N, C-alpha and C positions, 0 to 999 in steps of 0.2 A: 589671848594666849596663842593664837594662830601665828603671830609674828615671831614667836620664839621657836617655832617648829622648823627644823632643818628642811623638811619636805616643802614648806612654804617658800623658802629661798630657792630651792632647786626648781620648783615649778615656775617661779618668778623669772629665773635666768633663762629657762627653756623657752618661756613665753617671749622673752626679749629677743632670743635668738631667732625665732620664727617671725615675729612681728617686726623686728628691727631690720630684717632682711640680710643678716650676715654677722660675722664675728666682730666687726668693728663696732657696731652698736652694742653688742653683748659686752665687749670689753669696756666700753664707756660706762655702761650701767653697773658692771662688776666693780669698776673703780669707785663709782659713786656710792655703792653699797658699802664697800670696804672703808671708805673715808667718812661716811656719814651715818648710815643706818646702824652698823655694828657698834659705833661709838655711842650712839644714843641708847641702844638696847642693853649693851654690856658695859 
């Protein structure tokens, strides 16, 4: 059920921002989530 929580996605994106080292990595991951994860869950 954690995957359905908006908080989970926010934390994941914030983690990607810090671990990815910038907005470029964050944008790539954000696009991946929009194109794949949300389609899978919803």
